[in-house]
C-alpha positions in Angstrom: -13.9 31.4 68.8 -12.6 31.7 65.2 -14.5 33.0 62.2 -13.3 32.7 58.7 -14.6 32.8 55.1 -11.6 30.6 54.1 -12.0 27.4 55.9 -10.3 25.5 53.1 -7.1 27.5 54.0 -7.0 26.1 57.5 -4.4 23.4 58.1 -6.0 20.0 58.7 -4.1 19.5 62.0 -5.5 22.8 63.2 -9.1 21.9 62.1 -8.9 18.6 64.0 -8.5 20.6 67.2 -11.7 22.6 66.7 -14.6 21.2 68.6 -17.3 22.7 66.6 -17.6 24.0 63.0 -20.7 26.0 62.2 -21.4 26.9 58.6 -23.5 29.8 57.8 -24.5 29.6 54.1 -25.3 32.7 52.1 -29.1 33.5 52.2 -31.1 32.5 49.1 -33.0 35.1 47.0 -36.1 35.3 49.2 -34.1 35.5 52.3 -31.9 38.3 50.9 -35.1 40.2 49.9 -36.4 39.9 53.4 -33.1 41.2 54.8 -33.1 44.2 52.4 -36.7 45.0 53.4 -35.8 44.8 57.2 -32.6 46.9 56.8 -34.4 49.6 54.9 -37.5 50.2 57.0 -40.7 51.9 55.7 -39.9 55.1 57.6 -36.5 55.5 55.9 -36.6 58.7 53.9 -36.1 57.8 50.2 -35.9 59.8 47.0 -37.6 57.0 45.0 -38.8 53.5 45.1 -36.5 50.6 45.8 -36.7 47.4 43.8 -36.0 44.9 46.6 -36.5 41.9 44.4 -33.9 43.2 41.9 -31.4 43.8 44.7 -31.9 40.3 46.1 -31.6 38.7 42.7 -28.6 40.5 41.4 -26.5 40.9 44.6 -25.5 37.6 46.2 -24.5 38.9 49.6 -24.6 37.8 53.2 -26.9 39.5 55.7 -24.0 41.4 57.1 -23.0 42.6 53.7 -26.5 43.9 53.0 -26.6 45.7 56.4 -23.2 47.2 55.8 -24.3 48.6 52.4 -27.4 50.1 54.0 -25.5 51.7 56.9 -22.8 53.1 54.5 -25.5 54.5 52.2 -27.2 56.2 55.1 -23.9 57.7 56.3 -23.1 58.9 52.7 -26.6 60.4 52.4 -26.1 62.2 55.7 -22.9 63.7 54.5 -20.5 61.8 56.6 
């Protein structure tokens, strides 16, 4: 298994040897908002309100990127 964000950097001879190529496009705005809402659950202690629509619109991220941000924020908030 090979995962890359730079498929254009792969040599054509190497790409011919791959049996399957699966593309995972970035989520659209509504999908990103859903991911933000699932990553920050209603029972998450917060200081204020979160504008999920703003985050989804302004930050063009993958689902993994969103989850990484939420986990790092939680670790930072916990003092780690």
